C-alpha positions as CSV (number, residue, x, y, z in Angstrom):
1,M,-17.6,-145.1,-207.4
2,L,-15.1,-147.4,-209.8
3,E,-16.4,-150.7,-210.6
4,G,-15.1,-153.1,-207.3
5,Y,-14.8,-151.3,-205.7
6,A,-16.0,-152.4,-202.0
7,P,-18.3,-150.0,-199.6
8,G,-16.5,-147.1,-199.6
9,Y,-12.9,-148.4,-200.4
10,A,-13.3,-144.8,-202.6
11,Q,-12.7,-142.2,-200.3
12,D,-10.1,-144.7,-198.1
13,A,-7.5,-144.9,-201.4
14,M,-9.2,-141.1,-202.5
15,S,-7.0,-140.7,-198.5
16,M,-4.3,-143.2,-199.3
17,M,-3.8,-141.1,-202.6
18,A,-4.1,-138.1,-201.2
19,G,-0.5,-136.2,-202.6
20,R,-0.6,-138.2,-205.8
21,G,-0.1,-136.3,-208.6
22,A,1.6,-136.3,-212.7
23,P,4.6,-136.0,-212.9
24,E,5.2,-139.0,-210.6
25,R,2.3,-141.0,-211.7
26,A,2.2,-140.9,-214.9
27,E,5.7,-139.6,-216.1
28,F,5.7,-142.4,-218.3
29,A,3.0,-141.1,-220.2
30,M,3.8,-138.3,-220.7
31,S,6.0,-138.4,-223.9
32,L,2.6,-138.7,-225.4
33,L,1.3,-135.6,-225.1
34,N,0.6,-132.1,-227.4
35,P,-1.2,-129.1,-226.5
36,Q,-3.3,-130.6,-229.8
37,A,-4.5,-134.3,-228.0
38,R,-7.5,-135.2,-226.6
39,V,-6.6,-137.3,-223.7
40,L,-8.7,-139.2,-221.6
41,D,-7.8,-139.8,-217.9
42,V,-10.2,-142.8,-216.5
43,G,-10.9,-143.1,-212.8
44,C,-10.0,-140.3,-211.9
45,G,-10.9,-139.6,-208.9
46,P,-10.3,-136.2,-207.2
47,G,-7.8,-134.9,-210.0
48,S,-5.1,-134.6,-209.1
49,I,-2.8,-137.0,-211.4
50,T,-5.7,-135.0,-214.4
51,V,-4.4,-131.6,-214.0
52,G,-1.5,-132.3,-213.8
53,L,-1.7,-133.5,-217.8
54,I,-2.3,-130.0,-218.8
55,P,-1.5,-127.4,-220.8
56,A,0.6,-130.2,-222.0
57,A,-3.1,-131.5,-223.3
58,R,-7.1,-131.2,-223.4
59,V,-7.9,-133.2,-220.7
60,L,-10.9,-135.4,-220.1
61,G,-11.8,-137.0,-216.8
62,V,-14.3,-139.9,-216.0
63,D,-14.9,-141.2,-212.4
64,S,-18.2,-142.8,-212.1
65,E,-17.9,-141.7,-208.6
66,P,-20.0,-137.8,-208.8
67,G,-18.4,-137.3,-205.7
68,Q,-14.7,-137.9,-206.8
69,V,-15.9,-135.8,-209.7
70,A,-16.5,-132.2,-207.2
71,L,-13.3,-132.8,-206.2
72,A,-12.2,-132.9,-209.6
73,R,-13.9,-130.1,-210.8
74,A,-12.3,-128.3,-207.6
75,A,-9.2,-129.0,-208.0
76,A,-9.1,-128.0,-212.4
77,K,-11.1,-124.3,-210.2
78,I,-7.8,-123.6,-208.2
79,V,-5.4,-124.5,-211.6
80,G,-7.4,-122.2,-213.5
81,S,-7.6,-124.4,-217.1
82,S,-10.3,-124.5,-219.9
83,T,-9.3,-127.4,-221.4
84,V,-10.2,-129.6,-219.3
85,D,-13.0,-130.7,-218.1
86,F,-14.8,-134.0,-215.7
87,L,-18.3,-137.2,-216.2
88,A,-19.2,-138.9,-214.2
89,A,-19.3,-141.6,-216.0
90,S,-18.2,-145.9,-216.4
91,V,-15.3,-147.5,-218.2
92,Y,-18.3,-150.0,-219.1
93,E,-20.0,-147.3,-221.1
94,L,-18.5,-143.6,-222.3
95,P,-20.4,-141.0,-223.1
96,L,-18.4,-140.7,-226.0
97,P,-17.7,-140.4,-230.0
98,D,-16.4,-144.3,-231.7
99,E,-12.0,-142.4,-232.3
100,S,-12.4,-139.1,-230.4
101,M,-9.7,-139.6,-227.9
102,D,-6.2,-139.4,-229.5
103,L,-4.9,-141.2,-225.4
104,V,-6.4,-142.6,-223.5
105,F,-4.4,-143.0,-219.6
106,A,-5.6,-144.9,-216.1
107,H,-4.3,-145.3,-212.8
108,A,-4.9,-147.4,-210.2
109,L,-8.3,-148.3,-212.1
110,F,-7.7,-152.2,-213.9
111,E,-7.0,-153.9,-210.1
112,H,-11.0,-152.9,-209.4
113,L,-12.3,-154.1,-212.2
114,A,-14.4,-157.1,-212.6
115,R,-14.8,-156.7,-216.0
116,P,-11.2,-155.6,-217.7
117,A,-12.1,-157.2,-220.9
118,D,-14.9,-155.1,-221.1
119,A,-13.7,-151.8,-220.7
120,L,-10.5,-152.2,-222.4
121,A,-12.7,-152.6,-225.8
122,E,-15.0,-149.1,-224.4
123,I,-11.3,-147.8,-224.1
124,R,-10.5,-149.3,-227.7
125,R,-13.5,-147.7,-229.4
126,V,-13.9,-144.2,-228.2
127,L,-9.6,-144.1,-229.7
128,R,-9.0,-143.0,-232.9
129,P,-7.1,-145.8,-235.1
130,G,-3.2,-145.6,-233.6
131,G,-3.8,-143.4,-230.5
132,A,-2.7,-144.7,-227.6
133,I,-3.1,-145.8,-224.2
134,A,-1.2,-145.8,-221.3
135,L,-1.9,-148.2,-218.4
136,S,0.0,-147.8,-214.9
137,T,-1.7,-150.9,-212.7
138,S,-0.5,-152.7,-209.1
139,D,0.1,-155.8,-208.5
140,W,0.0,-157.4,-204.3
141,S,1.8,-160.6,-205.2
142,R,5.3,-158.7,-206.1
143,A,4.7,-155.5,-203.1
144,K,8.0,-155.0,-201.0
145,L,7.0,-155.0,-196.9
146,R,10.2,-154.9,-194.4
147,P,9.3,-156.5,-192.3
148,R,7.2,-159.4,-193.1
149,T,6.0,-161.5,-190.5
150,A,3.5,-163.4,-190.6
151,N,1.5,-161.1,-188.7
152,V,1.7,-159.3,-191.9
153,D,0.9,-161.8,-194.9
154,A,-1.8,-162.8,-192.4
155,A,-3.4,-159.0,-192.3
156,L,-3.1,-159.4,-196.3
157,R,-5.1,-162.6,-197.1
158,G,-7.5,-161.1,-196.0
159,H,-7.6,-157.9,-197.9
160,Y,-6.7,-159.9,-201.2
161,L,-10.7,-161.6,-199.8
162,L,-12.2,-158.4,-199.6
163,R,-11.0,-157.3,-203.2
164,R,-11.9,-160.6,-204.6
165,R,-15.4,-160.3,-203.0
166,T,-16.0,-157.6,-205.7
167,G,-14.6,-158.9,-208.5
168,A,-11.4,-157.1,-208.0
169,D,-7.6,-158.7,-208.9
170,P,-4.9,-157.0,-206.6
171,F,-3.0,-159.1,-208.7
172,A,-3.8,-157.5,-211.7
173,G,-0.5,-155.6,-213.0
174,K,1.5,-159.0,-213.7
175,K,-1.8,-159.4,-216.2
176,I,-2.3,-156.4,-217.7
177,V,0.5,-157.0,-220.5
178,G,-2.0,-159.8,-221.7
179,H,-5.5,-157.9,-221.5
180,V,-4.3,-155.9,-223.6
181,E,-2.8,-158.2,-225.9
182,Q,-5.4,-159.5,-226.4
183,A,-8.4,-156.7,-226.5
184,G,-6.1,-156.1,-230.0
185,F,-3.9,-153.3,-228.8
186,R,-0.2,-153.8,-229.8
187,V,1.4,-152.9,-227.2
188,V,4.8,-150.6,-227.2
189,R,6.7,-150.5,-223.9
190,T,6.3,-152.3,-220.4
191,R,7.8,-151.4,-217.5
192,T,7.7,-153.0,-214.1
193,R,8.7,-150.9,-211.2
194,H,8.5,-150.2,-206.9
195,R,6.8,-147.0,-205.3
196,K,6.3,-145.6,-201.7
197,D,2.6,-144.4,-202.0
198,M,2.4,-145.5,-198.1
199,G,3.7,-145.5,-195.5
200,Y,4.2,-148.8,-193.3
201,R,2.0,-148.0,-190.8
202,E,0.3,-146.1,-192.1
203,L,-0.7,-149.3,-195.1
204,A,-1.0,-151.9,-191.3
205,R,-4.2,-149.0,-190.3
206,Y,-6.2,-148.9,-193.4
207,V,-6.2,-153.1,-193.4
208,E,-6.8,-153.0,-190.3
209,A,-10.1,-150.9,-190.7
210,R,-11.3,-151.9,-194.1
211,L,-11.1,-155.5,-191.9
212,V,-12.8,-154.3,-189.2
213,A,-15.3,-152.9,-190.7
214,A,-16.5,-156.2,-193.0
215,I,-16.0,-158.7,-189.9
216,E,-18.9,-156.1,-188.3
217,L,-21.8,-156.6,-192.0
218,P,-23.4,-160.3,-192.3
219,G,-21.2,-162.2,-194.8
220,R,-19.4,-165.3,-195.2
221,D,-15.4,-166.2,-194.7
222,R,-16.8,-163.9,-191.3
223,D,-13.9,-166.5,-189.3
224,Q,-11.2,-166.0,-191.8
225,L,-12.0,-162.3,-191.3
226,A,-11.9,-161.8,-187.9
227,S,-8.7,-163.3,-187.4
228,A,-7.0,-161.8,-190.7
229,A,-8.1,-158.7,-188.6
230,R,-5.9,-159.6,-185.0
231,S,-3.4,-160.7,-187.1
232,A,-4.4,-156.6,-189.1
233,W,-4.2,-154.9,-185.0
234,A,-1.0,-156.6,-184.2
235,W,1.2,-155.5,-187.0
236,V,-0.6,-152.0,-186.2
237,R,0.9,-152.1,-182.8
238,G,4.5,-154.2,-184.0
239,G,7.4,-151.7,-185.3
240,D,7.8,-150.0,-188.5
241,G,9.3,-150.6,-191.4
242,D,9.4,-149.8,-195.5
243,F,6.5,-150.7,-197.8
244,E,6.3,-150.2,-201.9
245,Q,3.6,-151.0,-204.2
246,C,4.3,-152.7,-207.3
247,W,3.1,-150.9,-210.9
248,T,3.3,-152.3,-214.0
249,E,3.5,-149.7,-216.5
250,V,1.7,-150.2,-220.4
251,V,1.7,-148.3,-223.6
252,A,0.2,-149.6,-226.7
253,V,-1.3,-148.6,-228.9
254,R,-4.4,-148.8,-231.1
């Protein structure tokens, strides 16, 4: 499981991201690909984006959850490509030689990491001089929710608290450029955009489920989480609306 995820988070996140693919999620990185390029997809999850990077490149997908790697291998088998493989490994300790990759891609990874600087140092180690990174990172502080009621805000505060408990950063998207520069990369281009990744009510149900699961376990902040869960209950049972997540996309060179 990706470092920074709460228990059960990877499975829930997989459901949230069902149907995601390279044409939209990795569009900003596609111009960096060529059939000879060695590409690493870190935090690949079930491989739905990874398989979309072929046949434009030779791709290795890495995820710390073996179950996700099994799903990714099954997806690759359906595609029938011999230019993609998957490994279970941590972004903090990649089982790759120094300077062995031309491009490192990561979608929805850094917002879940407790140690982004260490992850970038390890990514830099496996990237050849002149190689590139392409990172897409969410920023909940700039997400668009309409309507954004008091119950929505209270539920989301509980959601952010659960993220931070694991060392993750729900607002990582507005910090990722600084992390990349501090790691010694030269930023080539950045873009911030909003995208409809899931429905308004779907998000409400997801947040409610996470909060309810959290208050059933012993731990600190239980009263705050219980209050947030009640707000999420009201959000789920309210009217429909619109949700667009904010993503910061960064391309940088070693």
